[in-house]
N, C-alpha and C positions, 0 to 999 in steps of 0.2 A: 507454726502451721501453714500447711500448703494449703494454698487459697482451694484447691479443688474438696477440702476435707471441710471448709465453711461454709458452702454450697449448702442451705436447705432444699429440701423438697427436690433433691436430684434423682432426673429419671432419667433414663433411656428405652426409646421406643421404635421399633421399625414399621415399613410397611411395605407390600410390592407394587412394583408397576410395569407395565408392559408398552414399550415405547413400537408405534408404527412407523416402518421405514415408506417416506412419498415414492419411491423405486425400490424393486428387490435388485436385493445388496447380493452379488454371487462373488463367493469365497473359494479357498478350496474345499472349504468342507460342504461345500452347497450354498443354497439359495437361502439369503435371513428375507424374511417378510416383516418381523417384529423380535423383538428384543426384551427377556424380561430382565428386570432391576430392580435394587432393595435400596428406598433410604432410612440411615437411620438420623433419627432426633434426639436431640442431648438438650434438656433443661434445666437450670436453677435458679433458686433466688438468694440474691444479697442484702441483705437491708433493706427487705420488702421490695426488690426491685427483681420480675423475671428475666434472666439471660439466657439466650436458646444460641443451638447451633444445627448443624445439618451436613451429614457427609452421603456418600452413595457405592454400595457394594455393587459391582455388575461384574460380575463372571460370563466367560465369553462359552456359551456352549462350542463342546466339543474340543477346548483349546485350551482352558485355562485348569490350571491344574486342580483347583476346589470346584471343577464343576460335575456335582455329585449328587446322590437323591435327596442325603437328608442335609441339603444347605441349609434351609433355613431351620433346622434343630439346633445346627451350631453356632447362626446366628443370635437365633434367640436364650441360648444358652452365653453365649460371647455379654450380649445386652445384659442381661441380668449380673454377670458377675460384674461386669465393670459400672452398675449403678449400686450393687452391694458394699465394690470395695473400692470404688473411684479411681480406680488406675486399669485402662487397657490391658488383659490378658493379652501380651503381644506373643508372647513365647509359647502359647498356647495355641496360636494362631500363623504361627510360622509356616504351615502348610495350606492355609487360609489367606493368601495375599489382596484379592480383591475385597474379602470382611476386613482385615488390618487396614487397606487403604482408607476405608468407608469410615472405619472408626477413628483413623487420624485427622482425615478432614471434619468430621466433626467436632473432637476435640481445639482443632486448628478454629473454627468456625466461634466456637463456644469462647474461646477467648477474644477471636474479632470484634464480638457481641460486649463483651464484658469491657473493650478497651474503648470502646463506644465507635471505633470503627465503621463497625458492621458485621454482621454475619459473615458476611461474604469475602471480608477480609483476613486470607490468611496464614500469609508471608510479607516483610516485608519487601514485595517486589516492584523488577519495574512495570508490568503488568498491571497492579493497583495503583502501584504511588503516579504513576504516568499516563500520558494519551498514546501512547507511541505506537500499540499494541504490538503484536508477537508475528511475524512474518511465516506463515504456515504455506504450507505446499498442495496442490488441488489431489482430488486423489480420483483417481479411473477405477471400477471398478471392474472386477471380469465381465463377460460378454462377448457376444458375437463381433467381429471384427466393424461391422456399421455401429453396433452399440456405442464400443470402446471410442472407435475414431469422431461417434456423437456427442458425448461426452468429454474429449480432449477437448475440440473444440470451445463446449462451453467452458471450458476451463481455463482456456486460455484469450478466450473473450473477455473474460471475468477479469483479467488482468494479472493471472499467475504467472509468476518467474519459474518455477518448480512445479512440477507435473510427477506424481508417482503411479505407477501404471501398474496396477497388479497384472500377472500373466502366470498363465498355467493353465487356462481352462479349454481353452481352444486350440487346437494347432499349431505347432511351434513357427512352421514357416509361414500361416497365415499372421502372429504376432510378428514375427519379423519384416513380414512387409508393411505392418501399420505401422512399426517404428521408421523402418528405412522414410516411409510417406512423409512420419513428422519428421525429420532429422533433412529429407529436400528441405522443406518449409522452412522450418526452426532451426538456425545452427545454435550450438552448444554455450553461445557466451548469449543467447536471446532468451532461451528454454533450458532451465536445466533439466533432464530425464531422471525419476531412481525408478527402479524396478524389483516388485515384490513376486516373488517367486512362490514364497506360500511351500515352501520345499519339491515344489512338483518334477523338479530334471530326478532321470535317473542317477544315478550315480557317474556310471558308465559314460552316460552322455554328456554331463555336466559341464567338463572343462572345455570341450570342441564346442559347446551352444555358447558358451562365456566369450570364446574368439571369435564368433560371430556375430554377436552384439559388441565387441569395442570397438567396432567401428565407427559405430554410432557414436559416439559422443556420450556413454551414460557413465552418471555420477554415483553408481552405486549400488546392485543389489542386495536387496534384503533373500535371506535363507534360499541359497539357491537349491539345497537337498535337504530333505527330511530331516531334522532333528534328529541326538541320539547316534550319529556318526562322526563324534571328533576326530581320527582320524582320516577318513574322508574328508572330513571339512578343511581340516589343518594343510591337506595336499592342496586342495583348492585355492585356498588363502595366500598359500604362497605362489602356487602358480594363475592364478588367473590375472587376466588382464584387468579386470574393471574391478574397484575394490567391494570387498563383502562385508554386507552388515546381519550380523546376530539378531535375530529376534525371538521365532519359537524356541529356539538352543536353550534360551534363558531360561523359560520357564521349568517350574521344579528343582530349578538350583538354589535354594533360599539358604544352605550355609554359607560360611564364608571360605572354608576350607575348598568347600565345593564349587565355590564359583572361580575362586583363585587358581583353582587345576582347570577348569573350564579354559580358566584367558589362557593359561600358562602353555594350554596344551594348542589350541586351534588358533591363536594369535591371531586373530582377527581386526582390518583394521576400522571396524567400527559396531559397536554396539549399537540396538536399539531399547530404550524404557520405557515401559508401561508398566505404571506403578500398579494397575489393579491384577496384571499380572504377575510382577518380577519382585514380590513384597515389599508389598505399600509402599509411602515413601522412604520410611527407615532402611527398607531392604533394598530400593534406591541407591539411596545415600552411599550405602557399601559398593554399590558396583559400580558407582561414579567413583569413588576414591582409587577401589581398585584399578580401572580403566585409564584414568588420568596418570597414574604408576606405571603404567604400560606404554604412554601415548599412543593409547585407544581414544578415537573418535565418538561421542554419542550425540544424542537426539533423542525428544520426546515425542511419542505418542498417542495416542488415544487407543482404547477398546471398546470403541463404539461406546461410550459414559454421555449421559446429560450432561446439561450445563453445569451442572454440580460439579460433576468429577473434572470435567474440561475444565469450568474454574479452578481446580486447584491443580492439576496438573500443569496450567499455564502459569500460575503464582508461584508453583514450585521451580518452573525451569528458568523464571527470570529473576529467583530470588537476588537478591543483591549478596556480596562476596562476605558481608560482616553485617549481621542483624540486630538493628537498634531497636532494643526495646520502644523505646519513642515514639519510632518512625522515622527518626531523622536521623541523617548524617553530618557528624562535624569532623570529619576525617576528610573532604572536600568529593570531588564527585565520587558518584558511586558507581560500581562496576558489578555485573550481576557477575556471578557463578561460570553460566554456560555461556559460548558465543552464541548470541542470538541471530546473529548476522546468517547461522546454518537453518533453514527451513525446519519447523517444529511441524508435527503432523495432528495436529490440535483444529483441524477446520470440519470434522463429523456432524456438527450438532447442527447443520444443516440437514441432515439426512433422515429427521426423522418427521412425521405431519405434526405432531406437540412437544415441545420440549418441557423442560422446567420453566414455565413461565413467570416464575418470580424472579426469576436470575436470565435475562435475556443478553445473551454476549451476541456480538457485532462482526461480519464476516466484511470486509471491504476490501475488494481488488482480492491484494494477497498477505493481510492481515486481517489477525484477529485481536478484538477491541472488548477492555471493558464496559465502555461507556458507550452510549448511542454519539452520532455524528453531533446533536443538536447539544448533549450532555458536552463534550470533550470542546466544544464550540465556548457553548457558556463560561467552561474553567478556564480558558485561555484567554476569553472578556476578563474575567475575573483575575488573572495575574497583571494584565496589564494595567489594569484600572489601582491593584495594589501597587505599584509600580508608579503611576502616574500619579498617583495622591499621596505618594510618600515624599515630603517634605525633606526628609535628609538627602534624598537624588534628585540633584540638576541635568540629569541625562538619562539617555533610552537608548538601548541598543536594539537593531535590525536589521532585517536579512535585507542583502540584494536579488533581483528576482532569478540571476542567473542566465539571461538569453543570452548573451556573450561569451558566458564562462562559466566557471564554477561559483556559485552564490557566497557572498561575501558579508560578514559580521560588520558593521559599521555604528559608532556612539556617535549621537545628536542629542545636543542642547532643548529640553524641554520650552526654555522660551521659543528657540526657534519654531520649533512646532505650534506652540498659541499661536504666535504669530501670524504663520502662515495659514494655518486654521480660521482664525479673524479673517485675513484675508482673503479666504473662500467665500465664508457667510457673508462679507460686503459685494463680491463679487457676483452673486448669485442671487445675491437678496432673499438669503433665507433670515428665518425671524424667530425668537423664542415660541417653542412649543409647537413649530414646524415636526412632523412626522417624520422620519430619515429611516429607512431600510441600511442593516449592512449587512452585507451577503460575500466581503472579499475576506482571504484568510488575513489576522490579525498578525503572524508573524511579519508581515511584508508590509511597506510603509503605506500603501492605499487601504489597506483595514483598521492600521494605528491612527491612522489620519482622521478615517470619518467617526472614528471614537473620540478622539478630541475635538475634532466640530460638534461633535451632539455636544459633550461636557461643555463647552466651553461656549458653544450658541444657547445652551439649555432647550436644546433640541431634545424631542422625542422617539427614544429610539426603541425601535424596532430590530429582533435579528433574523436570520434565514442562513444553517450553514452552508458555507460556498460550493455551488454546484453551478449546472451549464442552466438551472432553472430556480431560480430565486424566489419565481413570482409564485411557483408551485402551490403555497403553501397560504398565500394570501387570498382574503375575500377582499380587499379594497386597496387601493391603490396609496401608496406614499406619496409625501408630497417631496423626497428627494431620495435620490438615487444611486448612489456610483457603481457601476457596471463595465467588467470588461467587452471588447468589443464579441468577442465569443459568446458570453452570456447573454447578450442583446439579440444575437444571431440566433442563439436558439429558444430563447422566450420569442420572439415575431414567429417561430413556427408555429409556435400550438397557437390555438385559437384564444380562451380562456386565456392563457400569459400575457399575450399579445395587446388583450383589452386593457388591461392592468397597465399594461407598460406606457400605451396611448395614453391614458386617463396621469399619469405621475409628470406633476407639473416641475419636476427637476432632474433630467437626468442625465448623468456624468459620465462619458465614457473614457476610460485610460487603461495605460498595459498593453497596448495594442495596437496596430494599426486597422481605422473604420475602411472597409473596402467600401466601392463605388457602391454595388449592389444592395449594403446594408445601408448605406447612407438615404438609397433612393427608398428604401421601407421605410424609414425614418421619420419621414416628411407627413405619416400620418398621424404622425404623436402631436398632439393637440399645446402639451404642455414643452419650454425649453429644453433643448436637446445640445450639449455640449462637449466636444473632443479636445482631452485636456491634453498637457505638453509637459514633459517633467521625468522625473527619474528617482531616485532614493536619497542621491545627495541632496537635491534642490527638494526633501520636501512633498512630494508628489507633484504638484504642477506649478508653474510658472508663467503659463500662457493658457489662451484658452481660444475655442474658434467654432463660433457657433453653427450645426448643422443643420440646422431647419429652419422654415418660417422667412418672413420676408429679410429678419436680418442674417442672415446665410453668410459667412462668409468663405474665400477659400485657405485664407491664410489665418495663423494663429497671432492672437494680439496680447504681447506680454503685459500682465499683469503690474499693478502699482508698486512701484519703487525696482521695477525690472527695466534692464538696459542690456539690448544685445550686437553683436556685432560677427561678422564673418573674416574668418583669419586667412593666412597666405593660404592652407590647404584647403580651404573651402570650408571648415568645421564651423558649427556655431560656439561662441563664444557669451557667456553669460555672466552677469553682474547684477546682483542682487540688493540692496542696502538694506531689507528687511530681515532676511537672511545670512547679512556680514555676510555675501559673498563677491570677492572681489574681480576674480576672474578662473570661474570655471570652463574648460575647455573642453566642448564634449566629441563623440567619435559623430555627429549627426554632420551629414553635408546638408547646407541649407543656402535659400535665396532671400535675401531681404526686402520688401516691396518699397516703394513708397510712404506709405504709407503706415510704415514700422512693422507692416505683421510680415510674418515669415513661413516658408514650404519648407519642408525634410522630402528630401527627397533618394537618401538614402545615408550609410554609414562607410566611416572608412573601414571597419573591420570587417564589411559583407561587401568590400570589394574584392574582385577574383582578379590576378593579371594571366590572361592565357593569351600566351602566344605574342607578348609584346602588348597587348589591350588590355583596356580596365574595362571590368563589366561590373556594374553594380547590381547586387541580386536582386533587391526591391524594384529596379527601374525589369528587369525579365521579368519579374511576378509579377509586376502591374499589367506586361502587355499581355501575359497568357491569363491573367485576370475571369475570363469566360469560360475556362475550363471547367466541365458538369463535376468538378473533385476535388478534394485537397490536394495539393503539393507543394512544396516548398525547392528553393534550390541552393546547393551547395558546389564543393569544388571536391579534386582530388588533387592529389600530386600527378603528374605527369612528365615521363621523360623526354617528350620534343616541347609540349605548351607550357612547360615549370607548372601550372595549374588547368585543369581541364574539368568544366562545368559538368554537373549531374544532377538532374532531377529525379526528386524522389515523390514517388506517389500513392497515394494514401487506399490502401483496396476497399473497393466498394462493386456494388454489382455492375453502375455506370464504367467505371475505373479498368476493369476486367476486360470488358468488351471493347474499348482501346486500345489495352494491352493484346490484346488476342496477336498469334504467330497463327494465320491459316488453320484456325477454327478450333486451335487450342487454347482451353481453358485453362489461364495461368493461374497458382495457386501465389498466394503474398513470399516475401524472402526470393525472389528471383528477379534476374537480370532480363530488361524487355530489350529484344531484337530490335533492329534499325529498318526491321521488314512491317514493323506493325501498321495499322493507324493512328498509332500515335505521333508517333515519328513524322509518317505524314501531313501530320497537323503542326508538329511543332517548325515544322521547314515552312510553313504558308506565312505563320504568327511573328518568327524571329528572324533576322539578319544570318546569313551562313555562319558568320564568327561565332555566332549565341546560341546556336543550337545545341542543345547537351549533347556532349562524347557519350554518356550512358544514360541510362535510366533506370532508376529500381521499382518496382511493388514493394508496397512495406506494410504491414500489418495496419502498421501507425506509425502520425509523426511525432516523434518525441517534442513536449510543449512543454513551458515555464505552467506557473499554477495560475496565471493571469490569462493562458493560452497565447502567450508570444511561442513564435519558434526557438526552440532550446536549440543554437546554432551548434555550440559546442559539442553539444550529445548527436546532434545531427549529423555532424562532421563523423562522430565516433561510431556512430552507425554507419553510415557510407564505408569508413573504410572496411569495418567486418566485413559488408556485404562483399565490397569488394574482391576479398579475399578468397571467398569461397563460393560465389556464383561465376556465372557463365562466362566466358569473356567472349567481345567481339570476334 
C-alpha cells in the first residue's frame, strides 16, 4: 500500500498572503509594491503522530500563464481533489504551473517531515545537506540611471561577483552609459554582468543594440525581444555577439512536443527556468532533459517567491545526480545535477519587508544559505568533534591558509595536535574551567587548535562565528581568546568591544603581522597580549612574543622543545622535539638574537628582483605604514627591470583624495597617474629604486580568511588590471 493511502486524517488547505516590497520593484510590466501568493499546507497522521508539509503558489501578475481571475477557485478545487484522491492531479494543472509547483513542494515537504529530517528538507541536495550555500547573482531593478547606479554599488559592496541588470525601463542611451561606466570600473574578470531586457527591444533594432552592448563583456542577455516571435528570436540567437537566454519565451509552453519545437526552432545559448512559471518541478525536469540533450546551458531563478518557494528552488537546483533515499551516498563524492559555479537567481527573498519567518534563508556576500552563520559554525565544530573523538582515526585533515599560494590540505597526527595544545596551555598558564572564545574558522589550524586546547584542557568553550567583530555579541570578557590582527584592530575601533578586549585575561594573536599602530593600541589591555609565530605544519605556533606590559619583547621566544637556526639563505629552520619535526625550512627571513629570540623581517617568496636589486615587500610596506589607507605591495613582469614594483591601494574616501589627478575623482580599478599626490608621498618615503612603477586603486585587497594579504591572488589581480588599465 502506498504510504499516502495509510495517512489518517489527510488534509490539504490553503491561505492567501500579501508580501510588501521594501522598495518599489520596477519591471517591464510596471512597478510592484506588493505581491500576492498562496501557501498550501498538507498534513496527515501515521501511528498517532502528525506530519506536516508546506508549499507556495506564486503566479506573477501580467506574466504567468495561470494569472487569471478564477485562480483561487482552481486552487481550491485542486486541494479538494488532492485531499480526496491523495494524488496530485498533475494533468489538470498543466496550464497552472504555479499551483503545480506549490503542491509538488508541499508533497516533498510532507515526505521530509515523515523522514524526520524536517518539513524543509525537500531533496537530497547540497543546499540542505552541506553548508556550502549556492552562488547567486545580485539583482538591480529597473529605475532611473541614478537609482540603478546606486543599487549596483550596493550589490558590489555586498560582495556579488555577478550582477543582473534589468534594462528597458529608461532610454537605451542612458542604459548604455551606465553599463559603460560600470565596465570602466569593473573588468569582466571581476564582475560578471547579465542583462535582462524583458522583451523591451524592438525586433528591428535588437541586433544593432546587441552589437553596441557586446564590447562591454556581457555574459548573456535575457529575452531581448518580446516572446512569441520564434523566427525573429532564432535569427538573433544565430547572429548576436552576446549569448541569449530565453525566459518569458518558455511561459505557456507546457507540452513536451511544444518544448522540443521551441528549442529546435530558436536554438538559444541558454534557458532560464522558473518552476512557478515553467511547469513546476516536473515541467522543469523536462526542460532540463531537453536542454542537456541539445547542449543548451541553463540556470534557475525565482519568480519573486517567499522563502518557502526559494528554498524549494535552491534545493531542486542543487539536487544530487542520484537521489539516495537514506540521504547518504555510498558511491563516493556526490555531484549535483547542475553546475553550481554558474550563479543562480535566488537572492530575491531580501526584497520583502517580512518573509516567511519560520524559514529564514540567509544571503551573505554572493551566496544563499539554508542555515545562519552561527548554525553553520556549530555544525562545523560538531563535525570536527566527531573526528577528534573517533578512536578509529589517528589523523586530522586540515587546510593551509593560502597566503602565498593555493590552499592545500595536509594530514597531521592527533597526538601531535594534543601535545601542541598542552604546551600552549602551559605557556599561557591556562587552567581547567577558564572561559575560551573560539572565533576563528575551524577549517584552518588556528580554529582546530583552539578546540583541541579547550577539550584537552577542559576549558569552558564559547563560540562566535568568525567575523571582524567577535566581541560584538558578548556581554562578558572571556579569559582566553585567539584573534587575527585584523579582528583585534576592528574590535579596538568599537568602544564596547574594546572594553571587553581590554578585560580579557589572555589574548593570542596570529595569522598575520601585528603593525606598530595596533601594538600601541594593545598597551591598554590589562591582560596578557601575545603575538604567535607558526604555520599549519607546526600546528599553529612554536614561538610567542609578549606585546604589552613590562614583559614586552621585540623578538619571538621559542616554546619548550623548539630549537631554531638560520640557513645560508637567511631562512629560519625549525626543529621541534614535541612535534617530531627535525628540520623544517621556512620561507621566513629571520635574525636570531643572543638571548635566543628571533625577528622575522621578510619572506623569500615576497622578494622582488628589480633591476638586479632584491627588494623585500614587507620592508617596503613597513616604510609606508603611516599611510592613512589600506595598501599592499606586489610586482609585475617588466621587460627592462625583470620585475617592477606595484602598489595596490584599497579605495576609500581618503585614498581617492591621495590618488586624484588635477581634481579628477577616481573610481576603483584604475591606474593612478605619476602626477598625483600619492606618488609625491611615495617619493618622500622610499628610495628612488623602491618607488613603485605602477599604482592601482582597487575596490578591495584580496585577503585570506585570517586577514593576511593573499599574495598569489593579489598578483593575479594586478596582472589583470595591468592589461585593462591605462599605461603610464
